[in-house]
C-alpha positions in Angstrom: 118.1 88.8 119.2 121.4 89.0 117.8 122.5 85.8 115.8 125.9 84.6 114.4 126.5 86.0 110.9 126.9 82.5 109.5 123.3 81.6 110.6 121.9 84.5 109.2 120.4 82.4 106.9 118.1 81.2 108.6 116.6 84.2 110.1 116.1 85.3 106.1 114.4 81.9 106.0 112.2 82.4 108.7 111.1 85.7 107.4 110.3 84.8 104.2 108.1 81.4 105.8 106.3 84.4 107.8 105.7 86.4 104.7 104.2 83.2 102.8 101.9 82.3 105.7 100.6 85.8 105.9 99.2 85.1 102.3 98.8 81.2 102.6 97.8 80.7 106.3 97.8 76.8 106.0 101.2 76.9 104.8 101.9 75.8 108.8 99.7 72.9 108.6 101.7 71.9 105.3 105.1 72.2 106.9 103.8 69.6 109.2 102.3 67.3 106.6 105.4 67.5 104.6 107.2 66.6 107.9 105.1 63.4 108.4 105.9 62.9 104.8 109.4 62.9 105.1 109.4 60.8 108.3 107.4 58.2 106.0 109.4 58.3 103.1 112.8 57.6 105.2 110.9 54.4 107.6 109.8 52.7 104.2 112.8 53.7 102.4 114.8 51.8 105.2 112.2 49.0 105.0 112.4 47.6 101.9 116.0 46.6 102.0 115.6 44.8 105.1 112.9 43.2 104.1 115.0 42.2 100.9 117.6 40.9 103.4 114.9 39.0 105.3 114.4 37.5 101.7 117.1 36.3 100.7 118.2 34.6 103.7 114.5 32.8 103.7 115.5 31.9 100.3 119.1 30.9 101.3 117.7 28.7 104.0 115.0 27.0 101.6 117.9 25.6 99.6 118.8 23.5 102.6 115.5 22.3 103.5 112.9 20.2 101.8 110.1 22.0 99.9 107.6 20.2 102.1 108.0 22.5 105.0 104.8 24.6 104.2 105.4 26.8 106.7 109.0 28.3 105.2 107.0 28.6 101.7 104.2 30.6 103.2 106.9 32.7 105.2 108.9 33.3 102.0 105.4 34.3 99.8 104.9 36.6 102.7 107.8 38.1 102.3 107.6 38.7 98.9 104.7 40.4 99.5 105.8 42.6 102.4 109.0 43.5 100.4 106.7 44.4 97.0 104.3 46.4 99.3 107.1 48.6 101.3 108.3 49.4 97.8 105.4 50.3 96.7 104.5 52.2 99.4 108.3 54.3 99.4 107.3 54.9 95.9 104.0 56.5 96.6 104.6 58.2 99.4 108.0 59.6 97.5 105.5 60.6 94.4 102.9 62.4 97.0 106.0 63.9 98.8 107.2 65.4 95.2 103.6 66.2 94.5 103.0 68.1 98.0 106.4 69.8 97.5 105.3 71.5 94.2 102.2 72.9 95.4 103.9 74.3 98.4 106.8 75.6 95.9 104.1 77.7 94.0 102.5 79.2 97.1 105.5 80.1 98.3 106.7 81.9 95.0 103.4 83.5 94.2 103.5 84.7 97.9 106.8 86.4 97.9 106.5 88.1 94.5 103.2 89.2 96.1 105.1 90.7 99.1 107.8 91.7 97.4 105.8 94.0 95.1 103.6 95.2 98.0 106.7 96.4 99.6 108.1 97.8 96.9 105.0 100.0 96.5 104.9 100.8 99.6 108.6 102.2 100.2 109.2 106.1 100.3 109.5 107.6 96.8 113.2 108.3 97.4 114.0 104.3 97.9 111.9 103.8 94.9 113.7 106.4 92.8 117.0 104.8 93.8 116.0 101.0 92.7 116.9 99.7 89.3 113.9 98.1 88.5 115.7 95.6 86.4 117.9 94.5 89.2 114.2 94.6 91.5 112.5 92.3 89.0 115.2 89.7 89.2 116.2 90.0 92.9 112.3 89.5 93.6 112.2 86.4 91.3 115.3 85.0 92.3 114.0 85.3 95.7 111.0 83.6 95.3 112.9 80.7 93.8 115.4 80.6 96.3 112.6 80.2 99.1 111.1 77.5 96.9 114.5 75.5 96.1 115.5 75.8 100.0 112.4 74.1 101.0 113.0 71.6 98.5 116.6 71.1 99.8 115.4 70.8 103.5 112.5 68.9 103.0 113.4 66.7 100.0 116.9 66.2 100.7 118.5 66.7 103.8 115.4 65.8 106.0 114.7 62.1 104.4 118.7 61.8 105.0 118.8 62.5 108.2 116.0 60.2 109.4 117.0 57.6 107.0 120.5 57.6 108.8 118.6 57.1 112.3 116.4 54.1 110.9 119.8 52.7 109.3 121.7 52.9 112.4 118.8 51.1 114.3 118.7 48.5 111.6 121.9 47.6 111.7 122.6 47.9 115.4 119.9 45.1 115.3 121.1 43.4 112.6 125.1 43.3 112.8 126.1 45.3 115.6 126.6 48.8 117.3 130.2 48.9 116.4 129.5 48.3 112.3 126.4 50.4 112.9 128.2 53.3 114.3 131.1 53.1 111.8 128.8 53.5 109.1 126.3 56.3 110.1 129.6 58.1 111.4 131.0 57.7 108.0 128.1 59.0 106.2 127.6 61.8 108.7 131.3 63.0 108.0 130.8 62.7 104.2 127.5 64.8 104.7 129.3 67.5 106.8 132.7 67.6 104.9 130.4 68.1 101.6 128.6 71.3 103.9 132.0 72.5 104.5 133.0 72.3 101.1 129.8 73.9 99.3 130.1 76.7 102.2 133.3 77.6 100.0 131.2 78.2 96.7 128.9 81.1 98.4 131.0 83.9 98.1 131.1 82.8 94.4 127.6 83.8 93.6 127.5 87.4 94.6 129.7 88.4 91.6 127.1 86.0 89.5 123.7 87.8 90.3 125.6 91.2 90.5 126.5 90.6 86.8 122.9 89.3 86.0 121.5 92.2 87.4 123.7 94.8 85.5 122.5 93.2 82.1 118.9 93.1 83.2 119.1 96.7 83.6 121.1 97.4 80.4 118.6 95.6 78.6 115.4 97.1 80.1 117.2 100.6 79.6 117.4 99.8 75.8 114.0 98.7 75.4 112.8 101.4 77.3 114.8 104.0 75.4 114.3 102.3 71.7 113.0 105.7 70.5 115.6 107.4 71.5 118.3 105.0 69.9 116.5 104.6 66.7 116.2 108.8 66.2 119.9 108.9 67.2 120.8 105.7 64.8 122.6 104.3 67.9 121.5 100.8 67.5 125.2 99.7 66.6 126.6 102.0 69.1 124.6 100.3 72.0 124.8 96.5 70.6 128.5 97.2 71.2 128.4 98.6 74.6 125.7 95.6 75.7 128.1 93.1 73.8 131.0 94.6 76.3 128.7 93.7 79.2 127.9 90.4 78.1 131.3 89.2 77.7 132.2 90.6 80.8 129.3 88.9 82.2 130.2 85.3 80.4 133.7 85.7 81.8 132.5 85.8 85.5 130.4 83.0 84.9 132.6 80.8 83.5 135.4 81.2 86.3 132.7 80.7 88.9 131.5 77.1 87.4 135.1 76.1 87.3 135.2 76.6 90.5 132.0 75.4 91.7 132.8 72.4 89.4 136.2 71.7 91.2 134.3 71.7 94.8 131.5 69.3 93.2 134.3 66.7 91.8 135.9 66.9 95.3 132.3 65.9 97.1 132.1 63.1 94.3 135.5 61.7 95.1 134.5 61.9 99.1 131.4 59.9 98.4 133.1 57.7 96.2 135.5 56.5 98.8 132.5 55.8 101.1 131.3 53.6 98.7 134.2 51.8 97.9 135.4 51.6 101.2 132.3 50.0 102.9 131.5 47.8 99.7 135.2 46.0 100.2 134.6 45.9 103.9 131.3 44.4 103.5 132.3 41.8 100.7 135.4 41.1 103.1 133.1 40.2 106.1 130.4 38.5 104.1 133.5 36.2 102.4 134.3 35.2 105.8 130.7 34.3 106.7 130.7 37.4 109.6 127.3 38.2 107.9 124.4 36.6 106.0 123.9 37.3 102.1 120.5 38.7 103.2 123.1 41.1 105.3 125.6 41.9 102.6 122.5 42.7 100.2 121.1 45.1 103.0 124.4 46.9 103.5 125.2 47.3 99.8 121.5 48.6 98.9 122.0 50.8 102.0 124.9 52.1 100.7 123.8 52.5 97.0 120.4 54.2 98.3 122.5 56.7 100.0 124.9 57.6 97.0 122.5 59.4 94.9 121.1 60.9 97.4 124.5 62.5 98.9 125.1 63.3 94.9 121.8 65.2 95.1 122.9 67.0 98.2 126.3 67.6 97.3 124.5 69.6 94.2 121.7 71.1 96.4 124.2 72.8 98.9 125.9 74.7 96.0 122.7 76.1 95.0 121.8 76.6 98.7 124.8 79.0 98.8 123.3 80.9 95.8 119.8 80.8 97.5 120.9 82.2 100.9 122.9 84.9 98.9 119.3 85.3 96.8 117.3 85.4 100.1 119.4 87.9 101.8 119.4 90.3 98.6 115.6 89.9 98.7 115.1 90.7 102.4 117.7 93.8 102.5 114.2 95.3 100.1 112.5 95.2 103.2 114.9 96.8 105.7 114.3 100.1 103.3 111.7 103.0 105.2 108.2 102.5 104.2 105.3 105.0 104.2 103.5 105.5 107.4 99.9 106.8 107.5 98.2 108.5 110.1 94.3 108.0 110.8 92.2 110.8 110.4 88.8 111.4 110.6 87.7 114.2 108.0 85.0 116.7 109.2 83.3 117.8 106.2 83.5 121.1 104.9 84.7 122.0 108.8 87.5 124.5 107.4 87.7 126.8 104.2 91.4 125.9 104.3 92.5 123.1 102.3 96.6 123.4 102.5 98.7 125.6 105.0 102.3 125.8 105.1 103.0 127.7 108.5 107.0 128.9 108.9 108.0 125.8 106.6 111.8 124.6 105.3 111.3 122.8 102.5 113.4 122.1 99.1 111.8 123.7 96.0 113.4 122.2 92.6 117.6 122.5 93.9 116.8 125.3 95.9 116.1 125.7 99.8 113.5 127.7 101.1 113.1 128.9 104.4 110.0 130.6 106.2 107.5 129.3 103.5 103.8 130.1 104.1 101.4 129.5 101.8 97.6 128.8 101.9 95.2 127.3 99.8 91.7 127.9 100.2 88.7 125.3 99.2 86.4 126.0 96.1 89.7 128.1 94.6 91.4 127.2 91.2 95.2 127.8 91.6 97.7 127.9 88.9 101.2 127.2 90.0 103.8 128.7 87.6 107.4 129.4 87.5 110.6 128.6 85.4 111.9 125.4 84.8 113.3 124.0 87.5 111.9 126.3 90.3 110.1 123.6 92.3 106.5 123.6 90.6 106.4 119.5 91.0 108.3 119.7 94.0 105.8 121.6 95.7 103.0 118.9 94.6 104.7 116.3 96.1 104.7 118.1 99.7 100.4 118.2 98.7 100.2 114.8 98.0 102.7 113.3 101.0 105.6 112.2 98.7 108.0 114.3 100.4 107.9 115.5 103.6 109.1 119.3 105.2 112.2 119.6 107.1 110.7 122.0 109.5 108.0 124.0 110.3 104.3 122.9 110.2 101.9 121.8 107.0 98.5 121.2 107.7 95.3 119.6 105.3 92.4 121.3 106.6 92.7 120.5 110.4 95.2 117.5 110.4 99.3 118.3 110.9 100.6 116.3 107.8 104.4 117.7 108.4 105.5 114.0 109.4 103.0 111.8 108.5 100.0 111.8 105.4 97.3 110.2 106.2 95.6 107.6 103.5 91.9 109.2 103.9 93.2 112.3 102.2 93.6 110.4 99.0 89.9 110.1 99.0 89.5 113.6 98.5 92.4 114.4 96.6 93.2 113.1 92.9 96.4 113.8 91.2 96.8 113.6 87.6 100.7 113.2 86.7 102.8 114.9 83.9 103.5 111.8 81.7 100.1 110.0 81.1 100.0 106.1 82.0 97.8 103.6 80.6 97.5 100.3 82.4 96.7 97.1 81.3 93.3 95.7 80.9 90.4 97.4 79.5 89.6 101.0 78.6 86.4 100.8 81.5 89.8 99.3 83.9 91.7 102.5 82.9 89.1 104.9 83.6 87.4 103.8 86.8 91.1 102.6 88.2 91.1 102.5 92.1 87.9 104.5 92.2 85.4 104.3 95.2 82.5 104.9 93.1 80.9 102.3 90.7 79.7 103.8 86.9 77.4 102.0 84.4 79.0 101.6 80.9 75.9 104.5 79.4 77.6 107.0 81.8 81.1 106.0 81.1 80.2 106.4 77.4 79.1 109.8 78.2 82.3 111.1 80.0 83.9 109.6 76.7 82.1 111.7 74.6 82.6 114.6 76.9 86.5 114.3 76.5 86.1 113.4 72.6 87.4 109.9 73.3 84.8 107.7 72.4 86.6 107.5 68.9 88.8 105.2 70.6 86.0 102.6 70.6 84.9 103.1 67.3 88.0 103.1 65.3 89.3 99.8 67.2 86.0 98.1 67.5 86.1 98.0 70.9 83.4 97.9 73.9 84.7 99.3 77.0 85.0 95.9 79.0 87.2 94.4 76.0 90.9 93.9 76.9 93.1 96.5 74.7 95.8 94.5 74.4 98.7 96.2 72.6 96.2 98.9 71.3 96.9 101.8 74.2 100.7 101.7 72.3 98.7 103.2 69.4 97.0 105.9 71.5 98.1 109.4 70.5 99.8 111.7 73.1 96.4 113.8 73.8 94.2 110.9 73.9 96.6 109.2 76.8 96.3 112.7 78.6 92.5 112.9 78.4 92.3 109.3 79.5 94.5 110.4 82.6 92.5 113.3 83.5 89.3 111.4 83.0 90.6 108.9 85.3 91.5 111.8 87.8 87.7 113.3 87.4 86.0 109.9 88.0 87.4 109.8 91.6 85.2 112.5 92.4 87.7 114.3 94.3 87.3 117.4 96.4 90.6 119.0 94.8 91.9 118.1 91.6 95.8 118.6 91.3 97.5 118.1 87.8 101.0 118.6 86.4 100.9 120.1 83.1 97.7 118.4 82.2 97.4 119.8 78.5 101.1 119.4 77.4 100.2 116.9 74.2 96.7 119.0 73.6 95.7 122.0 71.2 94.8 124.7 72.5 91.0 124.6 71.7 90.7 121.1 73.8 93.0 122.1 76.7 90.8 125.2 77.5 87.4 123.3 76.8 88.6 120.7 79.3 90.0 123.2 82.1 86.5 125.0 81.5 84.6 121.6 82.3 86.9 120.7 85.0 86.0 124.3 86.8 82.5 123.2 86.5 83.3 119.9 87.9 85.8 120.0 90.4 85.5 122.3 93.6 89.2 122.9 93.7 91.8 122.6 90.9 95.1 123.1 91.4 97.2 122.9 88.2 101.1 123.4 87.1 101.1 124.9 83.9 103.1 127.4 81.4 100.0 127.7 79.2 98.7 131.5 79.6 95.5 130.8 78.7 94.9 128.1 81.5 96.3 130.4 83.5 93.9 133.1 82.4 91.2 130.9 83.6 92.2 130.5 87.2 91.3 132.4 90.1 94.5 132.6 92.0 98.3 132.3 90.8 101.2 130.8 92.8 104.3 132.0 91.5 107.2 130.2 92.8 109.8 132.5 91.3 109.1 134.9 93.7 110.4 132.5 96.2 113.7 133.0 94.7 114.0 136.6 94.9 
């Protein structure tokens, strides 16, 4: 369903609510409870000024009667009690509303952060590669916060005001007359609508701020992640000067934008001032001419003052809502990117001797497009993929693990056509060890059994560590397998990280283990020892390597340089 562009934020808000409800199903009930709290807060917020009016009128009346009139005295005490009770209920409900809103806000924020990360991890790799991590982190945090602030604005500010205006109209209609009641509520609505229109002017101001903030975050993350390169080139001053220029440009944008927003805020404050001044003058005038009682004057004055603060908060909140609308739209755009789609597959164990087969495929290897590409990879065979740098060795692996898709032709894994869609079940049989070893936060055991479908005892893991000459990590750092490593992993050598990464792949017990330059950080002796161990442990191996010693240990060689002859 197409909706007007200026109402697109409703669609984005609803989309975010759906995400939050998937994570916290009871949020639907929370919305209903919040709505009821809003109504009750508005009722009691309207009621206690009315009780104050009755109290003032009763006191004023008692000045003209004798104290002996017990009924009047009792009525006065009852009014005092009712007023105090109404005030107490109003405050208690207001605090309950605040607490309930905080709980909902945390649920919203965590749910949207979770869904944002989940969506990013499910995106096609080309979209992941095009995403700036600094911008992604900022957009996810800002989108989650925007959702909570918009919910606060709708339920904690706008909702109570709307209901309160309805109840005020009813009270003033009963107390004064319909003309005064309509004028009072109508004027308040006009102020409210004009405030919305003025605040809408600020919507375009936030794009520049958010884009500038993303650039700053990306620049800082870049410098932190490339600190080693900056240090060895002694370019700290150069990089700080670049950052200084970026920060200066960002500061100018923020200052100009805040000046514009400040001007709009002053206009809204002026409108609220005119509303307050006008009705206070008019109320004083009709009170002086005895058209209303002293209690009526207190009632109207209290309503005016009671609405003034929320109107100011609404004005400020509406400014933020415009920014939140932009943030929520940016958050939503990540979900419009193409996700990976997997097909179901029931594996038939050992049903074929062929693991992978390319049939007349057109695909990209490195920077080259290859046509009529045919290749069979047999089961229970160890392959070395070789070729010059840039010939497409890693590209070929990406086709095998479903990261990339061929342009035409056919690609099979066993009996499954994976030309268009990969299957998640293949990951239970195929494990991949990337070129750049990754160590995750947590314990050493967490890193070894990461996403493994199998359970291992500590004794079994210790044996594996000894086989890979990694047991010294525990000994020299006085750690157990289950101790959190903290920042210790940063001190691991490149060889230690690489062996941990390889062992992680082995512990998944795959039928096929694919390794991209697995021995680049290892000495020749250790590298050959590990390759021999892998050959005995794993049925099928595919190794991308430049090492002739490793190549000599393989059964078959896939030479990609021949594809370009």
